[in-house]
ZADO-1210 file (C-alpha; in nm, 4 decimals, padded with zeros to 6 digits):
<atoms>
<atom x="08.0520" y="-18.0456" z="11.7208" code="UNK" pos="1"/>
<atom x="07.9555" y="-17.7018" z="11.6167" code="UNK" pos="2"/>
<atom x="07.8910" y="-17.3967" z="11.8057" code="UNK" pos="3"/>
<atom x="07.5002" y="-17.4427" z="11.9475" code="UNK" pos="4"/>
<atom x="07.4423" y="-17.7706" z="11.7713" code="UNK" pos="5"/>
<atom x="07.2693" y="-18.0162" z="11.9650" code="UNK" pos="6"/>
<atom x="07.4303" y="-18.2789" z="12.1272" code="UNK" pos="7"/>
<atom x="07.2843" y="-18.6171" z="12.1092" code="UNK" pos="8"/>
<atom x="07.3076" y="-18.8665" z="12.3869" code="UNK" pos="9"/>
<atom x="07.2414" y="-19.2431" z="12.3538" code="UNK" pos="10"/>
<atom x="07.1919" y="-19.5063" z="12.5835" code="UNK" pos="11"/>
<atom x="06.9685" y="-19.8412" z="12.6532" code="UNK" pos="12"/>
<atom x="06.8077" y="-19.7604" z="12.2917" code="UNK" pos="13"/>
<atom x="06.6863" y="-19.4301" z="12.3248" code="UNK" pos="14"/>
<atom x="06.8287" y="-19.1260" z="12.2936" code="UNK" pos="15"/>
<atom x="06.8292" y="-18.7301" z="12.4634" code="UNK" pos="16"/>
<atom x="06.9005" y="-18.4536" z="12.2881" code="UNK" pos="17"/>
<atom x="07.0527" y="-18.1203" z="12.4679" code="UNK" pos="18"/>
<atom x="07.0853" y="-17.7651" z="12.3226" code="UNK" pos="19"/>
<atom x="07.3167" y="-17.5463" z="12.4982" code="UNK" pos="20"/>
<atom x="07.3794" y="-17.1443" z="12.4403" code="UNK" pos="21"/>
<atom x="07.7111" y="-17.1266" z="12.6207" code="UNK" pos="22"/>
<atom x="08.0422" y="-17.2294" z="12.4303" code="UNK" pos="23"/>
<atom x="08.2413" y="-17.3157" z="12.7068" code="UNK" pos="24"/>
<atom x="07.9499" y="-17.5354" z="12.8856" code="UNK" pos="25"/>
<atom x="07.8860" y="-17.6634" z="12.5856" code="UNK" pos="26"/>
<atom x="08.2590" y="-17.7307" z="12.4958" code="UNK" pos="27"/>
<atom x="08.2601" y="-17.9410" z="12.8733" code="UNK" pos="28"/>
<atom x="07.9384" y="-18.1481" z="12.7584" code="UNK" pos="29"/>
<atom x="08.0683" y="-18.2476" z="12.4380" code="UNK" pos="30"/>
<atom x="08.3680" y="-18.3854" z="12.6108" code="UNK" pos="31"/>
<atom x="08.1903" y="-18.5902" z="12.8776" code="UNK" pos="32"/>
<atom x="07.9332" y="-18.7667" z="12.6021" code="UNK" pos="33"/>
<atom x="08.1702" y="-18.7679" z="12.3274" code="UNK" pos="34"/>
<atom x="08.1451" y="-19.1687" z="12.3015" code="UNK" pos="35"/>
<atom x="07.7356" y="-19.1667" z="12.3639" code="UNK" pos="36"/>
<atom x="07.6298" y="-19.0569" z="12.0387" code="UNK" pos="37"/>
<atom x="07.5270" y="-19.4047" z="11.9230" code="UNK" pos="38"/>
<atom x="07.4247" y="-19.4928" z="11.5774" code="UNK" pos="39"/>
<atom x="07.2185" y="-19.2048" z="11.5385" code="UNK" pos="40"/>
<atom x="06.8786" y="-19.4365" z="11.4919" code="UNK" pos="41"/>
<atom x="06.7296" y="-19.4149" z="11.8442" code="UNK" pos="42"/>
<atom x="06.4096" y="-19.2206" z="11.9206" code="UNK" pos="43"/>
<atom x="06.4739" y="-18.9042" z="12.1277" code="UNK" pos="44"/>
<atom x="06.2941" y="-18.9535" z="12.3964" code="UNK" pos="45"/>
<atom x="06.3606" y="-18.5775" z="12.6012" code="UNK" pos="46"/>
<atom x="06.5439" y="-18.2506" z="12.4875" code="UNK" pos="47"/>
<atom x="06.7166" y="-18.0733" z="12.7378" code="UNK" pos="48"/>
<atom x="06.7887" y="-17.6725" z="12.7131" code="UNK" pos="49"/>
<atom x="07.0349" y="-17.4581" z="12.8741" code="UNK" pos="50"/>
<atom x="06.9742" y="-17.0707" z="12.7724" code="UNK" pos="51"/>
<atom x="07.2765" y="-16.8055" z="12.7701" code="UNK" pos="52"/>
<atom x="07.3652" y="-16.7628" z="13.1455" code="UNK" pos="53"/>
<atom x="07.1531" y="-16.4858" z="13.3064" code="UNK" pos="54"/>
<atom x="07.3879" y="-16.1727" z="13.3211" code="UNK" pos="55"/>
<atom x="07.4581" y="-16.0211" z="13.6596" code="UNK" pos="56"/>
<atom x="07.2010" y="-15.7506" z="13.7884" code="UNK" pos="57"/>
<atom x="07.3026" y="-15.4683" z="14.0453" code="UNK" pos="58"/>
<atom x="07.0483" y="-15.4297" z="14.2764" code="UNK" pos="59"/>
<atom x="06.9084" y="-15.0719" z="14.2971" code="UNK" pos="60"/>
<atom x="06.8862" y="-15.0954" z="14.7087" code="UNK" pos="61"/>
<atom x="07.2198" y="-15.2049" z="14.8085" code="UNK" pos="62"/>
<atom x="07.4429" y="-15.1069" z="14.5228" code="UNK" pos="63"/>
<atom x="07.5994" y="-15.5292" z="14.5458" code="UNK" pos="64"/>
<atom x="07.6215" y="-15.7675" z="14.2311" code="UNK" pos="65"/>
<atom x="07.3838" y="-16.0355" z="14.2841" code="UNK" pos="66"/>
<atom x="07.3339" y="-16.3266" z="14.0501" code="UNK" pos="67"/>
<atom x="07.0783" y="-16.5366" z="14.1632" code="UNK" pos="68"/>
<atom x="06.9954" y="-16.8587" z="13.9394" code="UNK" pos="69"/>
<atom x="07.2173" y="-16.7472" z="13.7019" code="UNK" pos="70"/>
<atom x="07.2134" y="-17.0719" z="13.4818" code="UNK" pos="71"/>
<atom x="06.8965" y="-17.2628" z="13.4279" code="UNK" pos="72"/>
<atom x="06.8235" y="-17.5712" z="13.2741" code="UNK" pos="73"/>
<atom x="06.4894" y="-17.6868" z="13.0676" code="UNK" pos="74"/>
<atom x="06.3152" y="-17.9565" z="12.9487" code="UNK" pos="75"/>
<atom x="06.0529" y="-17.9449" z="12.7287" code="UNK" pos="76"/>
<atom x="05.9077" y="-17.5697" z="12.8545" code="UNK" pos="77"/>
<atom x="05.9749" y="-17.6496" z="13.2153" code="UNK" pos="78"/>
<atom x="06.2804" y="-17.5713" z="13.4538" code="UNK" pos="79"/>
<atom x="06.4501" y="-17.8438" z="13.5862" code="UNK" pos="80"/>
<atom x="06.7301" y="-17.7085" z="13.8144" code="UNK" pos="81"/>
<atom x="06.9046" y="-17.3669" z="13.8695" code="UNK" pos="82"/>
<atom x="07.2175" y="-17.2615" z="13.9966" code="UNK" pos="83"/>
<atom x="07.4769" y="-16.9738" z="14.0166" code="UNK" pos="84"/>
<atom x="07.7339" y="-17.1697" z="13.8489" code="UNK" pos="85"/>
<atom x="07.8091" y="-17.3407" z="13.5447" code="UNK" pos="86"/>
<atom x="07.9325" y="-17.6351" z="13.7202" code="UNK" pos="87"/>
<atom x="07.6855" y="-17.7193" z="13.9172" code="UNK" pos="88"/>
<atom x="07.4309" y="-17.7346" z="13.6103" code="UNK" pos="89"/>
<atom x="07.7165" y="-17.9310" z="13.4310" code="UNK" pos="90"/>
<atom x="07.7449" y="-18.2025" z="13.7188" code="UNK" pos="91"/>
<atom x="07.3244" y="-18.1900" z="13.7711" code="UNK" pos="92"/>
<atom x="07.2688" y="-18.2257" z="13.4112" code="UNK" pos="93"/>
<atom x="07.5146" y="-18.5480" z="13.3492" code="UNK" pos="94"/>
<atom x="07.3347" y="-18.7372" z="13.6023" code="UNK" pos="95"/>
<atom x="06.9476" y="-18.6221" z="13.4626" code="UNK" pos="96"/>
<atom x="07.0615" y="-18.7440" z="13.1244" code="UNK" pos="97"/>
<atom x="07.1566" y="-19.1032" z="13.1962" code="UNK" pos="98"/>
<atom x="06.8835" y="-19.1218" z="13.4634" code="UNK" pos="99"/>
<atom x="06.5801" y="-19.0479" z="13.2214" code="UNK" pos="100"/>
<atom x="06.7362" y="-19.2758" z="13.0091" code="UNK" pos="101"/>
<atom x="06.7587" y="-19.5276" z="13.1777" code="UNK" pos="102"/>
<atom x="06.3801" y="-19.5459" z="13.2985" code="UNK" pos="103"/>
<atom x="06.2923" y="-19.4826" z="12.9570" code="UNK" pos="104"/>
<atom x="06.4603" y="-19.7936" z="12.8449" code="UNK" pos="105"/>
<atom x="06.2375" y="-20.0878" z="12.7458" code="UNK" pos="106"/>
<atom x="06.4467" y="-20.2777" z="12.5441" code="UNK" pos="107"/>
<atom x="06.7183" y="-20.3929" z="12.8224" code="UNK" pos="108"/>
<atom x="06.7841" y="-20.4584" z="13.1511" code="UNK" pos="109"/>
<atom x="07.0256" y="-20.2436" z="13.3374" code="UNK" pos="110"/>
<atom x="07.2735" y="-20.3012" z="13.5931" code="UNK" pos="111"/>
<atom x="07.5616" y="-20.1178" z="13.7973" code="UNK" pos="112"/>
<atom x="07.8414" y="-20.2603" z="13.6607" code="UNK" pos="113"/>
<atom x="08.1787" y="-20.1995" z="13.4377" code="UNK" pos="114"/>
<atom x="08.2276" y="-20.3544" z="13.1330" code="UNK" pos="115"/>
<atom x="08.5088" y="-20.4389" z="12.9198" code="UNK" pos="116"/>
<atom x="08.5976" y="-20.6477" z="12.6423" code="UNK" pos="117"/>
<atom x="08.8652" y="-20.8721" z="12.4919" code="UNK" pos="118"/>
<atom x="08.8706" y="-20.9728" z="12.1114" code="UNK" pos="119"/>
<atom x="08.4879" y="-20.9491" z="12.1461" code="UNK" pos="120"/>
<atom x="08.4575" y="-21.1373" z="12.4516" code="UNK" pos="121"/>
<atom x="08.2359" y="-20.9330" z="12.7353" code="UNK" pos="122"/>
<atom x="08.3682" y="-20.9020" z="13.0692" code="UNK" pos="123"/>
<atom x="08.1542" y="-20.8003" z="13.3540" code="UNK" pos="124"/>
<atom x="08.2450" y="-20.6448" z="13.6672" code="UNK" pos="125"/>
<atom x="07.9344" y="-20.6328" z="13.8552" code="UNK" pos="126"/>
<atom x="07.9348" y="-20.4887" z="14.2386" code="UNK" pos="127"/>
<atom x="07.8415" y="-20.1949" z="14.4648" code="UNK" pos="128"/>
<atom x="08.0438" y="-19.8377" z="14.5221" code="UNK" pos="129"/>
<atom x="08.3909" y="-19.9238" z="14.6567" code="UNK" pos="130"/>
<atom x="08.3843" y="-20.2649" z="14.5317" code="UNK" pos="131"/>
<atom x="08.7023" y="-20.1832" z="14.2940" code="UNK" pos="132"/>
<atom x="08.5668" y="-20.2232" z="13.9524" code="UNK" pos="133"/>
<atom x="08.6551" y="-19.8953" z="13.8113" code="UNK" pos="134"/>
<atom x="08.9931" y="-19.9452" z="13.9595" code="UNK" pos="135"/>
<atom x="09.0432" y="-20.2720" z="13.7725" code="UNK" pos="136"/>
<atom x="08.8644" y="-20.1424" z="13.4292" code="UNK" pos="137"/>
<atom x="09.0942" y="-19.8534" z="13.4423" code="UNK" pos="138"/>
<atom x="09.3909" y="-20.1195" z="13.4802" code="UNK" pos="139"/>
<atom x="09.2791" y="-20.3467" z="13.2093" code="UNK" pos="140"/>
<atom x="09.2153" y="-20.0791" z="12.9621" code="UNK" pos="141"/>
<atom x="09.5163" y="-19.9651" z="12.9838" code="UNK" pos="142"/>
<atom x="09.6887" y="-20.2770" z="12.9446" code="UNK" pos="143"/>
<atom x="09.4812" y="-20.3085" z="12.6076" code="UNK" pos="144"/>
<atom x="09.1590" y="-20.3887" z="12.6716" code="UNK" pos="145"/>
<atom x="08.8271" y="-20.2423" z="12.4981" code="UNK" pos="146"/>
<atom x="08.6386" y="-20.0349" z="12.7365" code="UNK" pos="147"/>
<atom x="08.2269" y="-20.0151" z="12.7246" code="UNK" pos="148"/>
<atom x="08.1548" y="-19.8965" z="13.1156" code="UNK" pos="149"/>
<atom x="08.2719" y="-19.8299" z="13.4410" code="UNK" pos="150"/>
<atom x="07.9362" y="-19.7539" z="13.6015" code="UNK" pos="151"/>
<atom x="07.6241" y="-19.8767" z="13.3724" code="UNK" pos="152"/>
<atom x="07.5901" y="-20.1573" z="13.1352" code="UNK" pos="153"/>
<atom x="07.2801" y="-20.2500" z="12.9310" code="UNK" pos="154"/>
<atom x="07.1733" y="-20.5999" z="12.8517" code="UNK" pos="155"/>
<atom x="06.9676" y="-20.6591" z="12.5618" code="UNK" pos="156"/>
<atom x="06.6194" y="-20.8533" z="12.6360" code="UNK" pos="157"/>
<atom x="06.6129" y="-21.0049" z="12.2725" code="UNK" pos="158"/>
<atom x="07.0130" y="-21.0726" z="12.1713" code="UNK" pos="159"/>
<atom x="07.1907" y="-21.0886" z="12.5140" code="UNK" pos="160"/>
<atom x="07.4380" y="-20.8148" z="12.4346" code="UNK" pos="161"/>
<atom x="07.5725" y="-20.6128" z="12.6447" code="UNK" pos="162"/>
<atom x="07.6397" y="-20.2305" z="12.5593" code="UNK" pos="163"/>
<atom x="07.7705" y="-19.9615" z="12.8224" code="UNK" pos="164"/>
<atom x="07.7286" y="-19.5970" z="12.8845" code="UNK" pos="165"/>
<atom x="08.0602" y="-19.4841" z="12.7645" code="UNK" pos="166"/>
<atom x="08.1237" y="-19.1722" z="12.9729" code="UNK" pos="167"/>
<atom x="08.4740" y="-19.0989" z="13.1434" code="UNK" pos="168"/>
<atom x="08.5721" y="-19.3304" z="13.3824" code="UNK" pos="169"/>
<atom x="08.5015" y="-19.2680" z="13.7782" code="UNK" pos="170"/>
<atom x="08.8608" y="-19.2680" z="13.9627" code="UNK" pos="171"/>
<atom x="08.9035" y="-19.1609" z="14.3098" code="UNK" pos="172"/>
<atom x="09.2046" y="-19.0097" z="14.4246" code="UNK" pos="173"/>
<atom x="09.3616" y="-19.3657" z="14.5487" code="UNK" pos="174"/>
<atom x="09.3410" y="-19.4838" z="14.1895" code="UNK" pos="175"/>
<atom x="09.5757" y="-19.2194" z="14.0592" code="UNK" pos="176"/>
<atom x="09.8499" y="-19.4845" z="14.0218" code="UNK" pos="177"/>
<atom x="09.6731" y="-19.6142" z="13.7223" code="UNK" pos="178"/>
<atom x="09.7278" y="-19.3666" z="13.4804" code="UNK" pos="179"/>
<atom x="10.0730" y="-19.3287" z="13.7036" code="UNK" pos="180"/>
<atom x="10.1989" y="-19.6668" z="13.6189" code="UNK" pos="181"/>
<atom x="10.0560" y="-19.6664" z="13.1999" code="UNK" pos="182"/>
<atom x="10.0698" y="-19.2843" z="13.1591" code="UNK" pos="183"/>
<atom x="10.2824" y="-19.0933" z="13.3674" code="UNK" pos="184"/>
<atom x="10.2834" y="-18.8016" z="13.1110" code="UNK" pos="185"/>
<atom x="09.9103" y="-18.7302" z="13.2359" code="UNK" pos="186"/>
<atom x="09.8861" y="-18.4023" z="13.3045" code="UNK" pos="187"/>
<atom x="09.5558" y="-18.1799" z="13.5367" code="UNK" pos="188"/>
<atom x="09.4577" y="-18.0836" z="13.1804" code="UNK" pos="189"/>
<atom x="09.3482" y="-18.4062" z="13.0668" code="UNK" pos="190"/>
<atom x="09.1328" y="-18.4535" z="13.3963" code="UNK" pos="191"/>
<atom x="08.7871" y="-18.3418" z="13.4527" code="UNK" pos="192"/>
<atom x="08.8085" y="-18.2779" z="13.8586" code="UNK" pos="193"/>
<atom x="08.4752" y="-18.3563" z="14.0368" code="UNK" pos="194"/>
<atom x="08.5146" y="-18.3331" z="14.4086" code="UNK" pos="195"/>
<atom x="08.7776" y="-18.4856" z="14.6757" code="UNK" pos="196"/>
<atom x="09.0709" y="-18.5654" z="14.4546" code="UNK" pos="197"/>
<atom x="08.8450" y="-18.7758" z="14.2153" code="UNK" pos="198"/>
<atom x="08.8611" y="-18.6902" z="13.8248" code="UNK" pos="199"/>
<atom x="08.6676" y="-18.8136" z="13.5168" code="UNK" pos="200"/>
<atom x="08.8327" y="-18.9755" z="13.2737" code="UNK" pos="201"/>
<atom x="08.8540" y="-19.0590" z="12.9074" code="UNK" pos="202"/>
<atom x="08.9236" y="-19.4271" z="12.8562" code="UNK" pos="203"/>
<atom x="09.1095" y="-19.3605" z="12.5338" code="UNK" pos="204"/>
<atom x="09.3715" y="-19.1499" z="12.7238" code="UNK" pos="205"/>
<atom x="09.4539" y="-19.5121" z="12.9180" code="UNK" pos="206"/>
<atom x="09.4124" y="-19.6388" z="12.5368" code="UNK" pos="207"/>
<atom x="09.3302" y="-19.5131" z="12.2028" code="UNK" pos="208"/>
<atom x="09.0243" y="-19.6655" z="12.0298" code="UNK" pos="209"/>
<atom x="08.9426" y="-19.8526" z="12.2801" code="UNK" pos="210"/>
<atom x="08.5581" y="-19.7661" z="12.3049" code="UNK" pos="211"/>
<atom x="08.3271" y="-20.0641" z="12.2013" code="UNK" pos="212"/>
<atom x="07.9707" y="-20.0311" z="12.1347" code="UNK" pos="213"/>
<atom x="07.8729" y="-20.4078" z="12.2264" code="UNK" pos="214"/>
<atom x="07.9957" y="-20.7387" z="12.3004" code="UNK" pos="215"/>
<atom x="07.8899" y="-21.0531" z="12.4122" code="UNK" pos="216"/>
<atom x="07.9311" y="-21.1283" z="12.8025" code="UNK" pos="217"/>
<atom x="08.1701" y="-21.4662" z="12.8877" code="UNK" pos="218"/>
<atom x="08.3264" y="-21.3471" z="13.2234" code="UNK" pos="219"/>
<atom x="08.1223" y="-21.1963" z="13.4802" code="UNK" pos="220"/>
<atom x="08.3086" y="-21.1186" z="13.8364" code="UNK" pos="221"/>
<atom x="08.1983" y="-21.0136" z="14.1228" code="UNK" pos="222"/>
<atom x="08.5146" y="-20.8051" z="14.2628" code="UNK" pos="223"/>
<atom x="08.5520" y="-20.6870" z="14.6641" code="UNK" pos="224"/>
<atom x="08.8668" y="-20.4428" z="14.7432" code="UNK" pos="225"/>
<atom x="09.0109" y="-20.5605" z="15.0696" code="UNK" pos="226"/>
<atom x="09.3404" y="-20.4179" z="15.1539" code="UNK" pos="227"/>
<atom x="09.3986" y="-20.6559" z="15.4262" code="UNK" pos="228"/>
<atom x="09.3002" y="-20.9837" z="15.2859" code="UNK" pos="229"/>
<atom x="09.4157" y="-21.2192" z="15.0809" code="UNK" pos="230"/>
<atom x="09.3601" y="-21.3200" z="14.6910" code="UNK" pos="231"/>
<atom x="09.0583" y="-21.5294" z="14.6585" code="UNK" pos="232"/>
<atom x="08.8714" y="-21.6584" z="14.3785" code="UNK" pos="233"/>
<atom x="08.5439" y="-21.8097" z="14.4107" code="UNK" pos="234"/>
<atom x="08.3510" y="-22.0149" z="14.1238" code="UNK" pos="235"/>
<atom x="07.9632" y="-21.9078" z="14.1816" code="UNK" pos="236"/>
<atom x="07.6809" y="-22.1415" z="14.0912" code="UNK" pos="237"/>
<atom x="07.4069" y="-22.0230" z="13.8598" code="UNK" pos="238"/>
<atom x="07.1838" y="-21.9608" z="14.1743" code="UNK" pos="239"/>
<atom x="07.4217" y="-21.7689" z="14.3528" code="UNK" pos="240"/>
<atom x="07.5693" y="-21.5617" z="14.0434" code="UNK" pos="241"/>
<atom x="07.1609" y="-21.4997" z="13.9666" code="UNK" pos="242"/>
<atom x="07.1047" y="-21.3576" z="14.3663" code="UNK" pos="243"/>
<atom x="07.4456" y="-21.1412" z="14.2767" code="UNK" pos="244"/>
<atom x="07.2902" y="-20.9430" z="13.9726" code="UNK" pos="245"/>
<atom x="06.9369" y="-20.9197" z="14.0747" code="UNK" pos="246"/>
<atom x="07.1141" y="-20.6953" z="14.3689" code="UNK" pos="247"/>
<atom x="07.2894" y="-20.5112" z="14.1255" code="UNK" pos="248"/>
<atom x="06.9981" y="-20.4338" z="13.9104" code="UNK" pos="249"/>
<atom x="06.8911" y="-20.0782" z="13.8200" code="UNK" pos="250"/>
<atom x="06.6476" y="-20.0756" z="13.5746" code="UNK" pos="251"/>
<atom x="06.4223" y="-20.3662" z="13.3599" code="UNK" pos="252"/>
<atom x="06.1913" y="-20.3691" z="13.0822" code="UNK" pos="253"/>
<atom x="05.9039" y="-20.5544" z="13.1750" code="UNK" pos="254"/>
<atom x="05.7551" y="-20.5093" z="13.5444" code="UNK" pos="255"/>
<atom x="05.6167" y="-20.8546" z="13.5814" code="UNK" pos="256"/>
<atom x="05.9404" y="-21.0400" z="13.5226" code="UNK" pos="257"/>
<atom x="06.1543" y="-20.8253" z="13.7093" code="UNK" pos="258"/>
<atom x="06.4716" y="-20.8857" z="13.4789" code="UNK" pos="259"/>
<atom x="06.5040" y="-21.2471" z="13.5990" code="UNK" pos="260"/>
<atom x="06.5065" y="-21.3922" z="13.2517" code="UNK" pos="261"/>
<atom x="06.7865" y="-21.1858" z="13.1576" code="UNK" pos="262"/>
<atom x="06.9700" y="-21.2637" z="13.5063" code="UNK" pos="263"/>
<atom x="06.9286" y="-21.6324" z="13.4462" code="UNK" pos="264"/>
<atom x="07.0501" y="-21.6528" z="13.1129" code="UNK" pos="265"/>
<atom x="07.3696" y="-21.4303" z="13.1770" code="UNK" pos="266"/>
<atom x="07.4383" y="-21.6713" z="13.4490" code="UNK" pos="267"/>
<atom x="07.3849" y="-21.9836" z="13.1957" code="UNK" pos="268"/>
<atom x="07.6398" y="-21.7984" z="12.9314" code="UNK" pos="269"/>
<atom x="07.8980" y="-21.6564" z="13.1743" code="UNK" pos="270"/>
<atom x="08.1957" y="-21.8205" z="13.3752" code="UNK" pos="271"/>
<atom x="08.1163" y="-21.6409" z="13.7154" code="UNK" pos="272"/>
<atom x="08.3420" y="-21.5716" z="14.0239" code="UNK" pos="273"/>
<atom x="08.3404" y="-21.4148" z="14.3475" code="UNK" pos="274"/>
<atom x="08.7035" y="-21.2017" z="14.3636" code="UNK" pos="275"/>
<atom x="08.8367" y="-21.0440" z="14.6687" code="UNK" pos="276"/>
<atom x="09.1722" y="-20.8637" z="14.6008" code="UNK" pos="277"/>
<atom x="09.4491" y="-20.6309" z="14.7493" code="UNK" pos="278"/>
<atom x="09.6691" y="-20.6511" z="14.4859" code="UNK" pos="279"/>
<atom x="09.5865" y="-20.4773" z="14.1345" code="UNK" pos="280"/>
<atom x="09.8332" y="-20.6936" z="13.9247" code="UNK" pos="281"/>
<atom x="09.7691" y="-20.9913" z="14.0926" code="UNK" pos="282"/>
<atom x="09.3809" y="-20.9730" z="14.0255" code="UNK" pos="283"/>
<atom x="09.4518" y="-20.8374" z="13.6862" code="UNK" pos="284"/>
<atom x="09.6655" y="-21.1091" z="13.5820" code="UNK" pos="285"/>
<atom x="09.4161" y="-21.3627" z="13.6825" code="UNK" pos="286"/>
<atom x="09.1518" y="-21.1779" z="13.4796" code="UNK" pos="287"/>
<atom x="09.3893" y="-21.2108" z="13.2047" code="UNK" pos="288"/>
<atom x="09.4439" y="-21.5728" z="13.2380" code="UNK" pos="289"/>
<atom x="09.0889" y="-21.6560" z="13.2523" code="UNK" pos="290"/>
<atom x="08.9628" y="-21.4405" z="12.8937" code="UNK" pos="291"/>
<atom x="09.2396" y="-21.5747" z="12.7262" code="UNK" pos="292"/>
<atom x="09.2196" y="-21.9528" z="12.7803" code="UNK" pos="293"/>
</atoms>
């Protein structure tokens, strides 16, 4: 992306446009959203502007340097957020863009889920935070699967295809064994550190050219990481699958049906399982067998 050129972010059939006057922040945003440009055809529903940071000022009374609201985020003439450090604007904007695109989505139902693909066959890991879906997604991506998202999936109301918000993987420090096993050469320069040892990691560092735009769902897994419990797999009925899917619903296009028809269709067209695991190799070996049979 050229300096000062707008950055386009697309998800769920809509797009946001970001202009940033600071080259360092623009580089960070371009890195974070590098897989989210889409086909360029989606309508722009919001624009964001980040002007050059306000210079440090010296107060006449005290002589101290102050930097109140040095960084500012605007949208269509309205100030959305101000901060004294670039990192806080960066974090706020990455969340704000996603929230806006989700709220404007009219063509798909959006689930809190990770999504992969194998030979065009979509795999959905649907679960709450701490369920282990991001770790499973990272491990399988590193082993050769294609990547759609580790956080948010849109399932088209019309086609039934799934597409992902393809941002970096969010991996906590407990998941460092993934890249240490598959890519021990990765260094701190490859990660964007966020908090408490957690990192953002571009999926293509685990598997070059792995990012895929769409897939047809075939396998639906509700994982639960449980360190002290035995490995267990339980096939789910259509009713059980729909119930669990609705609990992970983020946004739906038609308020009247609440996303239920899409959840029912997913339950019919996929093999659905609950998965309890403590060992990553055991879980991913089972997933490999199911998807390749």
